[in-house]
C-alpha positions as CSV (number, residue, x, y, z in Angstrom):
1,M,0.0,0.0,0.0
2,I,2.9,2.3,0.6
3,S,4.1,1.6,-2.9
4,H,0.7,2.7,-4.1
5,R,1.0,5.9,-2.1
6,S,-1.9,4.9,0.0
7,W,-2.4,5.3,3.8
8,F,-3.2,2.0,5.6
9,S,-6.2,2.8,7.6
10,P,-7.8,1.0,10.6
11,D,-10.9,-0.1,8.6
12,Q,-8.7,-1.7,6.0
13,F,-6.7,-3.4,8.7
14,F,-9.9,-4.7,10.3
15,F,-10.8,-6.8,7.2
16,L,-7.3,-8.2,6.8
17,A,-7.2,-9.1,10.5
18,L,-10.6,-10.6,10.2
19,L,-9.2,-13.0,7.5
20,G,-6.3,-13.8,9.8
21,S,-8.8,-14.6,12.6
22,A,-10.7,-16.9,10.3
23,V,-7.5,-18.8,9.7
24,V,-6.9,-19.4,13.4
25,G,-10.6,-20.1,14.0
26,R,-11.4,-17.1,16.3
27,V,-13.7,-15.0,14.1
28,R,-16.5,-14.6,16.7
29,I,-14.2,-13.6,19.5
30,F,-12.4,-11.2,17.1
31,L,-15.6,-9.5,16.2
32,F,-16.7,-9.3,19.9
33,D,-13.4,-7.7,21.0
34,W,-12.5,-5.5,18.0
35,I,-15.8,-4.0,16.8
36,P,-16.4,-1.9,19.9
37,F,-12.7,-0.8,19.9
38,L,-12.7,0.3,16.3
39,L,-16.1,2.0,16.4
40,S,-14.9,4.0,19.4
41,Y,-11.8,4.9,17.5
42,F,-13.7,5.9,14.4
43,G,-15.8,8.1,16.7
44,Y,-12.6,9.9,17.7
45,E,-11.6,10.3,14.1
46,F,-15.0,11.7,13.0
47,M,-15.1,14.2,15.9
48,R,-11.5,15.3,15.2
49,G,-12.7,16.6,11.9
50,L,-15.2,18.8,13.7
51,V,-12.6,20.4,15.9
52,P,-11.7,23.2,13.4
53,Y,-15.3,24.4,13.5
54,I,-15.5,24.7,17.3
55,S,-11.9,25.6,18.4
56,G,-10.8,29.1,19.1
57,K,-7.6,31.0,18.6
58,V,-4.8,28.9,17.1
59,H,-1.6,28.9,19.2
60,I,1.6,29.5,17.3
61,L,4.4,31.3,19.2
62,G,4.5,29.3,22.4
63,M,5.9,26.2,20.8
64,I,8.4,28.1,18.8
65,R,9.7,30.0,21.8
66,F,10.0,26.8,23.9
67,D,12.1,24.9,21.3
68,Q,14.3,28.0,20.7
69,A,14.8,28.5,24.5
70,L,15.7,24.8,25.0
71,F,17.9,24.2,22.0
72,G,18.7,27.6,20.6
73,Y,17.0,26.5,17.4
74,I,13.9,24.8,16.1
75,P,14.7,21.0,15.5
76,A,12.7,20.9,12.3
77,V,14.9,23.7,10.9
78,K,18.1,22.1,12.1
79,F,17.3,18.6,10.9
80,Q,16.2,19.7,7.4
81,S,19.3,21.9,7.0
82,L,21.5,18.9,7.9
83,F,19.7,16.1,6.0
84,Y,17.1,17.2,3.6
85,N,18.0,17.5,-0.1
86,P,14.9,18.4,-2.2
87,G,14.6,16.2,-5.3
88,Q,17.1,13.7,-4.1
89,P,15.6,11.7,-1.2
90,Q,17.9,9.5,0.9
91,W,17.2,6.3,2.7
92,Y,16.3,8.2,5.9
93,D,13.7,10.2,4.0
94,Y,11.9,7.0,3.0
95,V,12.2,5.6,6.5
96,S,10.8,8.9,8.0
97,A,7.9,8.9,5.5
98,I,7.0,5.2,6.1
99,V,7.0,5.4,9.9
100,Y,4.9,8.6,9.7
101,V,2.2,7.0,7.5
102,C,2.2,3.9,9.7
103,H,0.7,6.1,12.5
104,F,-2.6,4.2,12.2
105,V,-1.5,0.7,11.4
106,T,1.3,0.1,13.9
107,P,-0.9,0.3,16.9
108,M,-3.4,-2.0,15.1
109,I,-0.7,-4.6,14.3
110,V,0.7,-4.6,17.8
111,G,-2.9,-4.7,19.3
112,Y,-3.6,-7.7,17.1
113,L,-0.5,-9.5,18.3
114,F,-1.5,-8.7,21.9
115,W,-5.0,-10.1,21.1
116,L,-3.5,-13.3,19.7
117,K,-1.2,-13.7,22.7
118,D,-3.2,-12.4,25.6
119,R,-6.7,-10.9,25.4
120,K,-6.4,-9.3,28.9
121,I,-3.5,-7.2,27.9
122,F,-5.1,-6.4,24.5
123,K,-8.1,-5.0,26.4
124,E,-5.9,-2.9,28.6
125,F,-4.0,-1.7,25.6
126,A,-7.2,-0.9,23.7
127,I,-8.6,1.1,26.7
128,A,-5.3,3.1,27.0
129,F,-5.2,3.7,23.2
130,L,-8.7,5.1,23.2
131,L,-8.2,7.1,26.3
132,L,-5.0,8.6,24.8
133,S,-6.9,9.4,21.6
134,Y,-9.8,11.2,23.3
135,A,-7.4,13.0,25.6
136,G,-5.7,14.3,22.5
137,L,-9.0,15.2,20.9
138,I,-10.0,17.3,24.0
139,T,-6.6,19.1,23.9
140,F,-7.0,19.8,20.1
141,A,-10.3,21.5,20.8
142,L,-9.0,23.5,23.8
143,F,-5.6,24.3,22.5
144,P,-5.4,24.3,18.7
145,A,-1.7,24.4,17.7
146,M,-0.1,25.2,14.4
147,P,2.6,22.8,13.1
148,P,6.0,24.1,12.1
149,W,5.6,23.9,8.3
150,M,2.4,26.0,8.5
151,A,3.9,28.5,10.9
152,S,6.8,28.9,8.4
153,D,4.4,29.3,5.5
154,M,2.6,32.1,7.4
155,G,5.9,33.9,8.2
156,Y,6.1,33.2,11.9
157,I,9.4,31.3,11.4
158,Q,11.9,33.1,9.2
159,V,13.6,30.0,7.9
160,K,11.5,28.0,5.4
161,I,10.3,24.7,6.7
162,P,8.8,22.7,3.8
163,Q,6.2,20.1,4.4
164,T,8.4,17.3,3.1
165,L,6.1,14.3,3.4
166,G,4.4,14.8,0.1
167,P,7.6,15.3,-2.0
168,I,9.2,12.2,-0.4
169,M,6.1,10.1,-1.0
170,S,6.1,11.3,-4.7
171,H,9.3,9.3,-5.2
172,F,7.6,6.0,-4.4
173,P,6.5,4.0,-7.5
174,T,3.9,5.8,-9.5
175,M,1.4,3.0,-9.9
176,Q,-1.6,4.1,-7.8
177,V,-4.7,2.2,-6.6
178,N,-7.5,3.8,-4.6
179,F,-8.3,1.3,-1.9
180,P,-11.8,1.8,-0.4
181,T,-11.8,3.3,3.1
182,I,-14.2,5.3,5.3
183,Y,-11.5,7.8,5.8
184,Q,-12.3,9.4,2.5
185,Y,-15.4,10.8,4.3
186,M,-13.5,12.2,7.3
187,A,-12.1,15.7,7.5
188,S,-8.7,16.5,9.0
189,D,-7.6,18.9,11.6
190,P,-4.6,20.9,10.4
191,V,-3.9,22.5,13.7
192,A,-3.7,19.4,15.9
193,A,0.0,19.6,16.8
194,V,-0.3,19.5,20.6
195,P,0.1,16.8,21.8
196,S,1.8,14.8,19.1
197,L,-0.2,11.6,19.0
198,H,2.4,10.4,16.3
199,A,4.9,10.5,19.2
200,A,2.5,9.3,21.9
201,F,1.2,6.1,20.3
202,P,4.6,4.5,19.8
203,L,5.6,5.2,23.4
204,L,2.3,3.7,24.6
205,I,3.1,0.6,22.5
206,L,6.6,0.4,24.0
207,L,5.2,0.6,27.5
208,Y,2.8,-2.3,26.9
209,L,5.4,-4.4,25.1
210,V,7.8,-4.0,28.0
211,K,4.9,-4.9,30.4
212,K,4.2,-8.1,28.4
213,F,7.6,-9.2,27.2
214,K,9.9,-7.5,29.7
215,T,13.3,-6.5,28.3
216,A,12.5,-8.0,24.9
217,G,9.9,-5.2,24.5
218,L,12.8,-2.7,24.4
219,L,13.5,-3.9,20.9
220,F,10.7,-1.6,19.9
221,L,12.6,1.5,21.2
222,P,14.5,2.3,17.9
223,Y,11.1,2.6,16.2
224,V,9.9,5.1,18.9
225,V,13.0,7.2,18.4
226,T,12.7,7.0,14.6
227,V,9.1,8.3,14.8
228,W,10.1,11.1,17.1
229,F,12.9,12.2,14.7
230,A,10.6,11.8,11.7
231,V,7.8,14.0,13.0
232,M,10.2,16.9,13.6
233,Y,12.3,16.2,10.5
234,L,9.2,16.3,8.2
235,G,8.2,19.6,9.7
236,E,5.0,18.3,11.3
237,H,5.9,18.9,15.0
238,Y,8.0,20.8,17.4
239,F,10.0,19.1,20.2
240,I,7.5,20.4,22.8
241,D,4.7,18.6,20.9
242,V,6.6,15.4,21.1
243,L,7.4,15.9,24.8
244,I,3.8,16.6,25.6
245,G,2.7,13.5,23.6
246,A,5.2,11.4,25.6
247,V,3.8,12.8,28.9
248,Y,0.2,12.0,27.8
249,A,1.3,8.4,26.9
250,V,2.9,7.8,30.3
251,V,0.0,9.3,32.3
252,V,-2.6,7.3,30.4
253,F,-0.5,4.1,30.9
254,L,-0.3,4.8,34.6
255,I,-4.0,5.6,34.8
256,V,-5.0,2.3,33.1
257,E,-2.5,0.3,35.2
258,K,-3.6,1.8,38.5
259,R,-7.3,2.1,37.5
260,R,-8.5,-0.3,40.3
261,F,-6.6,1.6,42.9
262,L,-7.9,4.9,41.6
263,L,-11.5,3.6,41.5
264,T,-11.2,2.3,45.1
265,S,-9.8,5.7,46.2
266,F,-12.5,7.6,44.4
267,R,-15.2,5.4,46.1
268,K,-13.7,6.0,49.5
269,L,-13.6,9.7,48.8
270,L,-17.3,9.7,47.8
271,S,-18.1,7.7,50.9
272,N,-16.3,10.1,53.2
273,L,-17.9,13.1,51.5
274,K,-21.3,11.4,52.0
275,I,-20.6,10.8,55.7
276,S,-19.5,14.4,56.1
277,F,-22.6,15.7,54.4
278,N,-24.9,13.6,56.6
279,I,-23.1,14.9,59.7
280,V,-23.6,18.5,58.6
């Protein structure tokens, strides 16, 4: 699908995974576990397209100032000045483009492997993935944030930061097939830079791989680092976007892991409040 310059979307993955589930004889369980998960995620995607119609002022300068204060430069500018050569893509350009467009499918593939191995950890991962997605959605609505390439186009960054994903993808083979997907009916949100869910999803995957497979899960770490580099190199995110995305992933992981303790504590708090209210 990459060779056809096509995004690999969750609905397309669902039908391929359904075929795989038929091979192993687990179709009914697959439908029971995956349909609620994917419908909830599609709900997030649909609502994300509505954010530009309800969000307020777009934030621009805060991310620029943070990166410049931390590094003395904007990573997207530095990386592109060091590595990007328009018209002559290198191997790292292709790698960056591929990991970027695998934003949807990588969590799905890992989730499917979890499902085959351990339904319990799949359900925990699915809850965390959805919680992270909707936390991002709420932030997009409350804090619309402009990506570096757009800020550069509008003159907020003096150095030109081209949106390099399209030009890099144009160097893949020209044969093109339009695979059916419901994503053709979904709108995008061009100012959804904070947090970077492109950075958050791989870290969340890493945390659950380490939980399940211990030190062997760390083999996924190079992928996480590659994605973090790619989103900045391609001009899609600032470092602060990546950092906030990482914080979101860790917080969501801890919430899901400690959910029983948190629920128990919340019930005790409500009980104490009820007793105090009765006394008053």
